[in-house]
N, C-alpha and C positions, 0 to 999 in steps of 0.2 A: 125144115120144120120151123113153124112160127115161134119166135122168141121175143122177149122184151127185156130191156135193160132196166133193172131196179135201181132207182136213184135215192133210196131211203138211207143209205149209208155209204161209206167210202169204198166198199167192195165193188159196187156197181155190177152185181151179179147179172149174167145173161140167163134168164129163166125160160126154159122151153115150155110150150103150151102143156098145161096139165101137170107140170112138175113144180117143185119148190126150190127156192134158192138155198144158200148155205145155212141160213138161220132157221129154215123150216117154217117161217112165219109169213111168207109171201108165195103165192102160187101164180104161174102164168095162166091167164085166161083172157082170150080175145086180144092178145097182143099187149096186155097190161099186166103189171104186178099187183095182184089183189091180196088184201089181208086174208089170212086163213081164219083168224079168230078176231073179227072186228068187235070193238066195244065189249071185250071179254076180260074178266079179272080173276085172278087167283086169290088175292088177299086184299082186304080193305079194313083199315083200322085207324083210330086216332092215335097220335104219338107226339111226344115232345120233339120239336124240330132238331134238337141237338143229336137225336139218335139217327138222323139220316146219313151224314151229319151236316148241319149248318150251324155256324157259331156267330156269325155277324149279321144274320138276317132274322129279324123279329125274335130275338133270343128269349127262350123260355115259353114260347107260345105253342099251343097245340095245332097241329096240321093233320090233315086226313091223308094217310099214306095208302097208295094203291099200287098194285103190281099185276103183271101178267106173267107170261113165261117166255123163254127164249133169249138169245143173245147173239150178237154178230161177232163176238170173239170167244175164244176157248182158253181161258187163263188157267195155268196150273194152280191148284190150291184155292179155287174160287169158293168163297163162303156161301154163295147162292147157287151152287152146282145143281141142286135139285130143281131149280127153276130154269136154268139155262141150258142144261144138257138134255137133248132129245125131248123137246117140248111136247111132242105128240103124246108122250106117256102120261101127261097130266091133263089131257083134254077133258076127262070126266070131271075134273075139279074146277074147271073154268065156269064162271057165272057171267052170262051176257046181260048187261045193263045199259040202258041209254044214258048219255052224259048227264041229262037233267036229274036222273035218279041218283047218280053218284053225288052230284052237287047237293041234293036234298039230304043225303046221308051225312055229308060233311057239315052242313048247317045244323042238323039235328044234334050232332056230336059237339057243337060249340067250337068248331075249328076255324082258324083264321084263313086257311087256304087248303089247297090240295097239292100233293107232291107225288109224282110218278117215280117210284124208286124200286130198289132191290134188283129188278132186272132191267135190261137195256130198253129205253124208250124208242130207239131207232127201229126196233123190230115190230113196233106197233104204232108207227108214226101217224097214220091217219086217225087212229083212236086218240092218241095224245093230243093232236091238234083240235079235234072235236071237243075233248074234255076241257082243254084250256079255254076255248071260246065260251063254253057253258059256265065255267068257273068265273070268268071275268064278267059275263052278263049278270051273274048273281052277286057281284061285288067281292068275290073271293080272290085271293092271290093264287098263283099257280107257278110251280117249279118242278124240277126233276133232278135226278142224279143220272149221269151218263158216263160211259167210257170215252166219249168225245170222238169216237171213230166215225165221224159223220162226213158226208160230202157237202159241197157248197149248197146244193139245193135244199137238203135237209136243214142245214144251219140257217139258211135264209127263211125257211118256213117257220122254224121254231123261234127265232130271235124276237119277232114282234109279240109273241105270246108268252114268253117266259119272264117272270119276275125275278127268279133266282135259279141258279144251276150249280151243281157240284160236279166237276169233271174229274173222274178218277183216272189218274195217270199210271201206266204200268212201268214207267221208266222214262228215259230220255232218248235211248238209242233205237235204231231200227231193229237191232237184234232182239231187244226185249219184246217188241211188238210182233216180230215174226214168231217168237215162242208162243204168243197168244193167238196166232192165226191171222195177224194183220200183215200188211206189206211194209209199213214204215211208221215212225212216230209222228210224221208230219201232220196228218189229219187231226190228231188230238190237240196239238199245240195251236193249229190254225183255228180250231173250235174255240179254245180259250180266248184267243185274241179277238175273233170275230164277235163272239157274244159279249165280251167286255166292251168293245167299241160300240156295240149296238145299245149299250146302256143296261144290260142285264147284270144283276148282282151275281158275280162269279166267285166261287170258292173252289179250291183245288185240293184233292187228296192224292197222295202218292204212296204206293205200297213200298215198304222197305224190307228187302230180303237180305239176310246176312251175306256179306261179301260184295254187295252191290251198292255200297254207299255212294259211289260216284254217279250212279244213275239218279239217285235222289238229289244230289247236289246239282247235277247238270239240269235236271227238271226244274229245280228252283231258279236257276239262272235263266232258263228260257221263259219261265213265268214272270220273273222280274223284268225281263225285256219288254213285257206288256205293261205291267204295273207292279211295283214292289209292295204295294199295299194289299194285294189280293191275298186273302187268308189261305194258308198252306198247311194242310193236315198230313203229318207223317203217320201212315198206318203201318205200325209194326206187324210184320207178317206173323200170323198165327196158324199153326198146322192143324186145322180142323179136320182134315181128311186123314190124319194119322200118318206116321212113317216119314214125316218131313221135318223133324225137329232140327236137323242140321241147317235148315233154311231160316229158322227163326232167330233173330238177333236177341242178345241179352238186353235187359233193361238199361244197363249202363252204356251199352253200345248205342242204343236208341237215343238216350239222353245226350250223348256226345254228338251224335249226328244232328239232333235238333239245335244244339248250340252252334254248330257250324252253319246250318241253314239260316239261323237267326241273323247271321252277318250279311245275308243276301236279301232276305225278305223281312218285312216289318211285323207280320203276324203269323207266327209259326206255332203249331200245336202238335202234341204227341198223343196218339191214341193207343189203346190196347196195352197200357202200361200202368198197372196199379201203383199208387203212391207218387206218381209224377205230379209236378207242379206246373207242367206245361200244357194245361188245359184252360188256364185263366187268361182272359184278355187284359192286356196292359195298354196304358196310354203310350202311343208311339213317341210322344214328346218328352214325358218325364218318367215313364216306367211305372206309375201307380197302377194298382189293380183296379180295373173298371168292372169286370165280371169275374167273380171267383167261382170256379167250377171244380167239381170232384169227379174222379173216375167212377163210372157207373156201368161196369161190365164191358165186355168186348164191343167195340164200335160205339160206346156210350159215354156220355158226359151229362152232368146235371148242374144247373145253376144253383149256387148257394147264396149268393149276394150280388146285387147289381148296383152300380153307382146311380144315385138319383140325379136325373137331369141329363141334358144333352152335351154338357161340356165338363171336362175334367177340372179339378181344382186349379190346375195350371193354366186353364183357358183353352186348351186344345179340344177340339170336337171329338166326342166319343165315336170311334170308327165303326159304327154299326148302322144298318138300315132298319127302320121300324122301332117300335117301343120295346124296351127291355122289361123283363119281369122274372121273378123267381117262382112264379106260379108253377106248381107241380101237381099232376093228377095221378095219384097212385092207384086208381080204380083198376080192377082186373081187366077191364076192357081196353086199357091202354097197353100198347105193346111197342116194340121198336128194337133197333139194333139187330142182333142175330136171332132173337127169340122166334120169330115166325118161321124162318127157314130151318132152324134147328128143330122146331116142333114138327114140321112136315117130314123131315128126315127121320126123326124119332118114330113117328107113326109108321112110316114106310118100313123102317127097320123091324118094328114089332110085328107088322103084317108078314114080312118075309120070314121071320123067325118061326111064325106059326104056320107057315106053308102057303100063305097067300102071296104067290110070286108073280101072278099075272098083273101086268102094269095097268090094264084097264080096270081090273077089280080093285087094285090099290087106289086108282084115281077116283073111283066111286066112293070109297071110304073117306078119302081126303076131302072130296066135295061135300059130303055130309057133315064132316067135322067143321069145315070152314063155314058152311051155311048155319050151323047151330051156334057158332061163336065159341065152341069148345077149345079152339086152339089158344085163345087168350089165357086160359087157366090151366093148360096142360102141364106146364112146368111145376105148378103147385100141386096138381093132382098126383104126380108121379114122384113126389118128394120122399116117399118111403117105399121099401120093397113091396109091402102089401098094396100100396096105391099104384105102383108100377104094374103089378100083376093084375090088379083089377082093371086097369086100362088095357092091358094086353088081352084079357078075356073079352072085353067089350069090342075091341077092334077086330080080333079074330072072328068073333061072332058076326060082326058086320060084314066081314069078308067071306062069309060062308063056311068057316071052319071053327065052329064053337067047341067041338070036342077036343080038337088039337090045341086050341087056346087054353081050355081048362086043364088039360094034361100038362102043358108046358108051364103054366102059371103055378100049378101045384108042385111040380118038380123043382122049380126055382125056389119057391118058398121053403121046400124041404131042405134044399141045400143051405139056405140062410139059417134055418132053424138049427141045422146040424152044427154050424159054426157057433151060433149064439149059445147053444147048450154046453159047448166046451168051456165057456167063460163063466157059467153060472157059479155064484159063490166065491168068485175070485177078486171082488172089489171092482170099482169103476173109476179108473184114473180120470182126472179132470183134463179135458182136451180142448185146446183152442185151435180153430181152423181158419187159415188165412188164404187169400187169393193172390198169390204171387208176391205180396208185400205185407209186412206185419200189421200195418194200419188199415188194410183193406180186408175186413173180415167177411166170411160167408155167414149169411144170416139164417135164422131158424127155419125158413121154408125151403132151403136148398137141400137137394138129395144127399149131399156129402155129410150134412149134419145127422141125418138119420143113419147114414152109413156108420158113423162113429158109435152111435147107440147100439146098432146091430153087432158091432165088433167088441162090445163089452166096455165101452168108455162112456163118460158123461160129457157131452158137448157143452162147454160153458158159454158158447156163442148164444145159446138160448136165453141167457141172462142179460143179453144186451137189450132185449125188448124191442127189436126192430126187425122188419122183414126185408126181403130182397128188393122190394119196391121203394124202400127208404134207405138206399145203399150209401149212406154217408160214411166217410171214414171215421175211425175212432181214434182216441188219443192213447198214448202209452200208459197214462194213468188208468184209463178204463180197462185196458188189457191186464195190467198188474192187479187190479181189483178183482178180476176173475180168478186169480190164483191157479193158472193152468200148470199141471204137472208135465204135460206133453204138448208139443206144438206140431201140427201138421200144416203143410201148405200145398195148395194146388196150383199148378202152373202149366198152361198149355204150351207156352214158349219155355225154352230151357232156363231154369234157375236152379243152380246147384245149391246144396245145403250151406256151403261156406258163404256163398253170396247172400243167401237169405239171412243167415245169422248176423252177417255184417250189417245188413239192413236193419235188423232188430236193434243192434247196438247203436247205430247211427240215429235211430228214431227214439232211443231211450227206453226201449222195451227190455227190462232187466229182470224178467221173471225167473222163477226157479227152473223152469224147463230150459230156458236159454242158457242159464249158468251151468246146468248139468249137461248140456249138449243133447237134450231130449227133443230134437228138432228133426222132422222127417218130411220128405216130399211124398205126397199122396200118390200111390201108384195109379196109373191111368187106366189100366185094364183094357188096352186097345184090342187085343187079339179076339175078344169075344164081342166086339162092337158095342152096341148100346146095352148089352147084357153084361158088360165087363164089371159093373159095380159089384157083382157077387165075388169075383176074384179080388177086388179091392177090399171088400169086407174081410176076407181071409188074410190079406197082407197086413191090414191094420190090426186085426186081432192077434196076429203073430207078434207084432211089435208091442202091443199093450199087455199081452199075456203070453210071454214066450214059453212058459211051462205048461200051457193048457193043452198042448197037443193038437192045435188047430191045423186043418189041412193046408198044404202049401198053395199059393195062388195058382201055380201051374196045374195042380190037381183039380182045382175048382174050375178053371178055364176048360179043361177037358170034359169035366162033368157037365158043364153048361152046354158045350158043343154037342155032347152025346144026347142031351135032352132035346136040343133043336133038331138033330138028325132023326131022332125017334119019331117026331111028328111030321117029317118030310119038309122041314124048314131049312133056311139058309141064312147065313150072316152076310149082310150086304153093305154095311157101313163100318168104317174103321175106328170110330170113337163112340 
């Protein structure tokens, strides 16, 4: 049988005629490996470059993020699993656009360049190369994020066309890469060296899984062997898929690791850690802050202040490429970080719950949502139980099951009303909600704030007067002025109550709630997937109003599952 060796990544798949390689993105045709989805994109949106993330390349500027589907690795706990697993199921959501049209969109959005990110560019290499050429012809910058599992041919093809690259490392050992479907760690580190030596601006991100500190340290040492000035981002593992909390390091463990790595590399950052100070860029000579950044959600950071000029007060050159700015675009059309992939997973979860389980049908709904731009506002639209159920009805109808969507939405609202009715007339305790750290509040447009209201509390976060798109940290004085009687915190990674209270004391948050020990972790509601907020409402109501006779969270979980089964639906996602 005629076969062709695909040279787009380090796997070098031998692809038989008419069949696909391991990534599913190249098919054997006429003895060549041909793209299955050329010039096809799942998502396109403007974003701040820090959300990709890049911290030393044109800081604060808007770039046009584009993605397709597929990946050449299969990493446990991948935050983009919906894009990388079985790419054929999202075929209906792909939009084919010539490179010049994507460039025109980026220019119309006022972006400084284009970044291919979220999924792996190696699985769409010819598309990436064409887009890079078109971007440069128009005077735009071009870059990508990649796992670095590239062969020499792919690296050589990319190097002249990349202005920047973020290489995501899985560890330093061959064993780590075998867990992800690779053969060894070698290709990733060769990619870092080759692109750096070719003059590409290189940044590196390394996932940190609890118990694998040595992998991160070893990765830092291997990067330092290329250049100790390469920005190194420690990505604290977050169990988005549920059931993996034991793999998530505590914030203090991540801070300790960052301190260790800082003895190896000059520019070390810590992501996914509310309250951390390790997102700011410091002068490598004197230690002054040159760019002050704040935590801005998972995989996110935002510039709050930048040093004016190209040199520090000590005379050392500011270690960034391109002009720095604090410009921030809070418009709804701006996205970034985990929001697009979480949004797609959320929609797919609602469709499955309403009985739309056919992947082709799901793909058609996702395609329509992406085409309409609705994904950029989804998180705001579902911030209340009523808003969530309205979206559920809409997606179920689009998937051909309007009656099932209507029934499920009505049943869910009935469950919530039943909980709310139990707390009527019992007073509304003042509740402050934090995200893993007391100085990182959840803002008024987050679903958790509405959850507090539904549980019979008054969320004082609304009095902060800011939204999630202006996610600046607050001060201890601001929190104390809210006079919270109860504090809840949400944490994807494990943060026990004792640790959170200690963080409150360290930050000077001495509210009545902290003094009385009225501090609780918000239940995650994993068992019912994206519908778990109903069980969380019950849990919070039970804490705020212990004498109200509210149903137990387990009862609510079973009730929700019964509602889903009644319409022929299924729960498909763990959070």
